[in-house]
C-alpha positions in Angstrom: -8.0 23.4 8.1 -11.4 24.4 9.0 -12.8 21.7 7.4 -10.3 18.9 8.5 -11.7 20.0 11.8 -15.4 19.9 10.7 -14.9 16.5 9.3 -13.5 15.6 12.9 -9.8 15.0 10.9 -6.6 15.8 13.1 -4.8 18.6 11.0 -1.6 16.8 11.5 -3.0 13.4 10.2 -3.9 15.2 7.4 -0.6 16.9 6.9 0.9 13.5 7.2 -1.5 12.0 4.4 -0.3 15.1 1.8 2.8 14.3 2.6 2.5 10.1 2.1 0.6 11.4 -1.4 3.3 12.8 -2.5 6.1 10.3 -1.7 3.8 8.4 -2.9 3.2 9.3 -6.2 7.0 9.0 -7.3 7.6 5.9 -5.6 4.5 4.2 -7.9 5.6 5.3 -11.0 8.3 2.6 -10.1 5.4 0.3 -11.1 5.1 1.3 -14.5 8.4 2.6 -15.1 10.4 -0.7 -13.6 8.9 -3.6 -16.0 9.9 -1.2 -19.3 13.1 -0.4 -17.8 13.8 -4.0 -17.3 12.5 -4.8 -21.3 14.7 -1.8 -22.5 18.4 -1.8 -23.8 19.5 0.0 -21.4 19.4 -3.4 -18.3 21.8 -6.0 -19.3 24.0 -8.6 -17.6 22.2 -11.9 -16.4 19.1 -12.3 -16.3 19.5 -15.3 -13.6 18.0 -17.7 -16.4 14.2 -16.8 -15.6 11.9 -15.2 -18.3 11.7 -11.5 -18.5 8.1 -12.0 -16.5 9.2 -13.6 -13.9 12.3 -11.2 -13.2 9.8 -8.4 -13.5 7.6 -10.2 -10.5 11.2 -10.7 -8.9 12.0 -7.3 -9.0 8.2 -5.5 -8.1 8.4 -7.9 -5.2 11.5 -7.7 -3.3 10.1 -4.0 -1.9 7.3 -5.9 -0.3 9.8 -9.0 0.4 12.3 -6.7 2.2 9.9 -4.5 4.4 7.3 -6.9 5.7 9.4 -8.3 7.9 11.1 -5.4 9.4 8.4 -3.7 9.7 7.2 -5.1 13.4 11.0 -4.1 14.1 10.6 -0.3 13.5 7.2 -0.2 14.9 7.8 -1.9 18.4 11.3 0.6 18.6 9.3 3.7 17.6 6.5 2.2 20.3 10.0 2.0 22.7 11.8 5.2 22.1 8.3 7.2 21.3 9.7 8.7 18.5 8.3 7.6 15.0 9.5 10.6 12.5 12.9 10.2 13.2 11.9 6.6 11.4 10.0 8.5 8.5 12.2 11.3 7.5 15.2 8.6 7.3 13.4 6.2 5.3 12.7 9.2 2.7 15.8 10.2 2.5 16.8 6.4 1.3 14.2 6.9 -1.2 15.1 9.9 -2.6 18.8 8.5 -3.1 17.3 5.0 -4.7 15.0 6.6 -6.6 17.6 8.9 -8.1 20.1 5.9 -8.5 17.9 3.7 -10.7 18.9 6.8 -13.3 22.7 5.2 -13.0 21.5 1.5 -13.2 22.7 -0.9 -15.9 21.7 -4.2 -15.1 19.5 -7.0 -12.8 21.8 -6.4 -10.3 21.5 -3.1 -9.5 17.8 -3.3 -9.7 17.5 -5.9 -7.3 20.2 -3.7 -4.6 17.9 -0.6 -5.6 14.5 -1.9 -4.9 16.4 -3.7 -1.5 17.1 -0.3 0.1 13.8 1.0 -1.0 12.5 -1.8 0.6 14.3 -0.9 3.9 13.1 2.6 3.7 9.7 1.1 3.7 9.9 -0.6 6.4 10.9 2.9 8.5 8.0 4.7 6.5 5.1 2.3 6.7 4.3 1.1 10.2 5.5 4.4 11.7 3.5 7.0 10.1 0.3 4.6 10.6 1.1 4.2 14.2 1.3 8.1 14.0 -2.4 8.2 12.9 -3.3 6.0 15.3 -1.5 7.8 18.6 -3.0 11.4 17.2 -6.8 10.3 16.8 -9.3 8.5 19.4 -11.8 6.1 18.9 -14.7 7.8 18.0 -12.9 9.5 15.0 -10.2 6.5 14.3 -11.9 5.3 11.0 -12.3 8.5 9.9 -9.0 9.5 10.5 -7.1 6.2 8.9 -9.6 6.2 6.2 -8.9 10.1 4.8 -5.3 8.8 5.5 -5.7 5.5 3.2 -7.4 8.0 0.6 -4.2 10.6 0.5 -1.9 7.9 -0.1 -3.9 6.1 -2.2 -4.6 9.3 -4.4 -0.9 9.4 -5.2 -0.5 5.9 -5.4 -3.0 5.8 -8.1 -2.0 8.7 -9.7 1.4 7.6 -10.3 1.1 5.1 -12.7 -1.1 7.2 -14.9 1.5 9.6 -15.0 4.3 7.1 -15.5 4.1 6.1 -19.1 3.4 9.4 -20.5 6.6 10.5 -18.7 8.8 7.6 -20.5 6.7 8.0 -23.6 7.6 11.4 -23.9 11.4 11.5 -23.5 14.5 11.7 -24.7 14.3 15.8 -22.8 16.5 18.4 -23.2 17.0 21.5 -20.8 19.3 24.2 -21.7 20.8 25.7 -17.8 22.5 28.8 -19.4 25.7 27.4 -21.2 24.9 24.2 -20.6 23.1 21.5 -22.9 21.3 18.8 -20.7 19.9 15.9 -22.2 18.2 12.6 -20.3 15.8 10.1 -21.3 12.4 9.1 -20.4 13.4 6.7 -17.7 15.6 9.5 -16.4 12.8 11.3 -16.0 11.0 9.4 -14.4 13.6 8.5 -11.7 14.6 12.2 -11.2 10.3 12.9 -10.3 10.2 10.2 -8.0 13.4 11.8 -6.4 12.0 15.1 -6.1 8.9 13.8 -4.1 10.3 11.9 -1.6 12.5 15.1 -1.0 9.0 17.4 -0.9 7.5 15.0 1.5 10.5 15.2 3.2 10.0 18.7 3.9 6.4 19.0 4.8 7.0 15.7 7.3 10.3 17.7 9.2 8.5 21.3 8.9 4.9 20.5 10.0 4.6 17.0 12.1 5.5 16.4 15.4 5.5 13.4 17.8 2.7 13.0 20.2 3.8 13.2 24.0 5.2 9.7 25.3 2.3 7.4 26.4 2.7 6.2 30.3 2.6 2.6 29.5 5.8 2.8 27.0 8.8 1.2 27.8 10.1 -2.8 27.9 6.8 -3.9 27.1 6.2 -2.0 23.3 9.0 -5.0 22.3 6.3 -7.6 23.2 5.3 -9.5 20.3 2.0 -9.9 19.3 0.5 -13.2 20.1 -1.3 -16.2 17.6 -3.5 -17.6 19.9 -6.5 -16.2 21.3 -5.3 -15.9 25.0 -8.6 -14.1 25.9 -9.8 -17.4 25.5 -13.0 -15.9 23.0 -11.7 -17.2 19.6 -9.0 -19.7 18.7 -6.6 -17.1 16.6 -5.6 -13.7 18.1 -7.8 -10.9 16.6 -4.7 -8.7 15.5 -3.5 -11.9 14.1 -6.4 -12.5 12.5 -6.9 -9.0 10.6 -3.2 -9.6 9.9 -4.0 -12.6 7.7 -6.9 -11.1 6.4 -4.9 -7.9 5.1 -2.3 -10.8 3.3 -5.0 -12.5 1.1 -6.6 -9.0 0.1 -3.6 -7.6 -0.6 -2.8 -11.1 -2.4 -5.9 -10.9 -4.4 -5.1 -7.5 -5.7 -1.7 -7.1 -6.4 -2.3 -10.5 -8.6 -2.7 -8.2 -11.5 0.7 -5.9 -11.6 2.9 -8.7 -13.5 0.3 -9.2 -16.0 0.3 -6.1 -18.4 1.6 -7.9 -21.3 -0.6 -11.0 -21.1 -3.5 -9.1 -21.0 -3.2 -6.5 -23.2 -2.6 -9.2 -25.7 -5.8 -11.4 -23.8 -7.9 -8.1 -24.2 -6.1 -6.9 -27.5 -5.8 -3.3 -26.2 -2.8 -0.7 -25.4 -0.5 0.0 -22.2 -2.8 3.1 -21.7 -6.1 1.1 -21.0 -3.9 -1.1 -18.8 -3.5 1.7 -16.9 -6.7 3.0 -16.3 -7.5 -0.7 -15.5 -4.9 -0.6 -12.8 -6.2 2.7 -12.0 -9.4 2.0 -11.5 -9.0 -0.3 -8.1 -7.0 2.9 -6.5 -10.4 5.5 -7.8 -12.7 3.0 -6.1 -10.9 3.2 -2.8 -9.9 7.1 -3.5 -13.7 7.8 -3.4 -14.8 5.6 -0.9 -11.7 5.1 2.1 -12.8 7.9 4.1 -16.5 7.8 4.0 -16.3 4.1 4.8 -13.6 5.0 7.5 -16.1 7.1 9.2 -19.3 5.1 8.6 -17.4 2.2 10.8 -17.0 5.2 13.6 -20.6 5.2 13.7 -21.9 1.5 12.9 -19.0 -0.9 14.0 -16.2 -2.0 12.2 -16.5 -6.1 11.4 -19.4 -5.7 9.0 -17.7 -3.5 7.0 -14.3 -6.0 6.8 -16.5 -8.8 6.2 -18.7 -7.8 3.5 -15.3 -6.2 2.0 -13.8 -9.8 1.8 -17.3 -11.6 0.8 -17.2 -9.0 -2.6 -13.4 -9.4 -3.0 -14.2 -13.1 -4.0 -16.1 -12.5 -7.2 -14.6 -9.2 -7.9 -11.0 -11.5 -7.8 -12.1 -14.5 -9.9 -14.0 -12.7 -12.3 -10.5 -10.8 -14.0 -9.2 -14.2 -14.6 -12.3 -15.0 -16.9 -13.2 -11.2 -18.4 -12.5 -10.8 -22.4 -13.7 -7.0 -22.6 -11.4 -4.1 -22.0 -14.0 -1.7 -20.3 -15.9 -5.3 -18.4 -12.3 -5.4 -16.5 -12.4 -1.6 -15.7 -15.6 -2.4 -14.2 -14.4 -5.3 -12.3 -11.1 -3.5 -11.3 -13.4 -0.8 -9.5 -14.9 -3.2 -7.9 -12.1 -5.2 -6.3 -11.5 -1.4 -5.1 -15.0 -1.0 -3.7 -14.4 -4.1 -1.7 -10.9 -3.1 -0.8 -12.1 0.2 0.8 -14.7 -2.0 2.7 -11.7 -4.0 4.3 -8.7 -1.6 4.6 -9.7 1.1 7.0 -11.9 -0.6 8.8 -9.2 -3.2 9.5 -6.3 -1.0 10.8 -9.3 1.1 12.6 -10.1 -2.4 14.3 -6.8 -3.2 15.0 -5.8 0.6 16.3 -8.8 0.1 18.6 -7.3 -3.5 20.3 -3.5 -2.1 20.4 -2.2 -1.0 24.3 -1.7 2.8 25.0 2.2 3.1 24.0 2.1 0.1 21.3 0.6 0.9 18.2 3.6 0.3 16.3 4.4 -3.1 16.9 0.3 -3.6 16.6 -0.6 -2.3 13.6 2.9 -3.4 12.3 0.7 -6.6 12.2 -1.2 -5.4 9.4 1.0 -3.3 7.2 4.1 -6.1 7.4 0.8 -8.6 6.4 -0.4 -6.8 3.3 2.9 -5.5 2.2 3.7 -9.3 1.8 0.4 -9.6 0.3 1.6 -6.9 -2.2 5.0 -8.9 -2.9 3.6 -12.0 -3.2 0.9 -11.3 -5.7 2.7 -10.4 -8.4 5.2 -13.0 -7.8 2.7 -15.8 -7.7 0.7 -14.6 -11.0 4.0 -15.1 -12.7 4.5 -18.5 -12.1 0.6 -19.3 -11.6 0.0 -17.7 -14.9 2.0 -20.2 -16.9 -0.9 -23.0 -15.5 -3.4 -21.1 -17.4 -4.8 -17.5 -17.3 -7.4 -17.8 -14.5 -5.6 -19.8 -12.0 -4.0 -16.8 -10.0 -7.3 -14.9 -9.9 -9.4 -18.6 -9.0 -6.0 -18.8 -6.7 -6.7 -15.2 -5.2 -10.3 -15.5 -4.5 -10.2 -18.7 -2.8 -8.2 -16.9 -0.2 -10.7 -14.2 0.0 -13.5 -16.5 0.8 -11.4 -18.1 3.3 -10.8 -14.5 5.0 -14.4 -14.1 5.2 -14.6 -17.2 7.5 -11.7 -16.2 9.7 -13.3 -12.6 10.3 -17.0 -13.7 10.8 -15.6 -16.3 13.5 -12.2 -15.0 15.4 -12.8 -10.6 15.1 -15.1 -9.4 18.0 -16.4 -5.7 17.5 -15.1 -2.5 19.2 -17.5 -0.1 18.7 -20.9 -0.1 19.4 -23.2 0.6 16.6 -25.5 4.0 16.9 -28.1 3.4 14.4 -29.3 6.6 15.8 -26.2 8.5 14.3 -24.9 9.4 11.4 -21.8 11.5 9.8 -22.4 15.3 9.5 -20.5 16.9 6.5 
């Protein structure tokens, strides 16, 4: 923890980040495993009259569509009670139960129900963990701590898809437990592993994380909604709402890729391993850059990083619709991850600067909700828009990013006075 202190990282934030990383490894397995599971002989029954790619997009999107609208409520309730840890623990229990239950699923309805249960779990975990980070830090180190939290979370999110395909392909498995021989498929192994990671994360949070002292301002006002219109009169839109809209646009752009695995593999004449590498390239760049960018915003301000990130998101999203070489696609995904790193942690830190005392949950839930909606909408949109042409979903994502540039530039004000005489220390 000495290293964490020297870097300005709160030890509890680091522990929470590791717990989220552990849970994300198992949860992100499902991004790769569920499409394979849907296409397997295990899942039978009515597909609601939809194509396989469409039903895959719906199942993947349900997590975001369920958890996103619930996040403001869980965020506000945690503000009012001053208790965030219990929300995280209950959410991890639901994640574990749903992950294990996939091994028992056999119809599309089962997948829909379990994905919705995981969405409820996400609504309990996502806004409360981000609010915990915000509560534990100050304006002077908020960017670095947000960056560290996101780095570990994304490290787990990126590692999961890489390992998931290998776990499924290596099945079936056989274990000998004394006189009992147990056999299970590669799909079951992936679901059991996701259950295990949720359990480990539960133990870390239960034993090492503590709620901060109740803010003096916490209470009934924590239930007030975040405004859409800027009540200060400095702009047209409320800055937190604007950051939420921009987070949605960013998330849509980065999530378009997930549903199109089979189409991209055929177009680029590649296998699923290369697709997994391309998917992970986006995560890798964020892992490398989230923390240093977050720390830099503590010294040089946050707004310009967000603007630059949204500008970069325009070409890096569009070009994925015209690339014909697998390794060029890897480079494009990596560059898109750079854009995401320039936006995500700085936006959370800026919103955290604005959040009144005792209202971190309700304020930051605007961004996490919007991001969740974007991650849910992106795969669904690409599954339908690709029927109009392969480039169409990526052109759509690039157009949203361009609108986001204008919104940040005109509706968001800087919260940190840039100090160019100072620099982050190692």
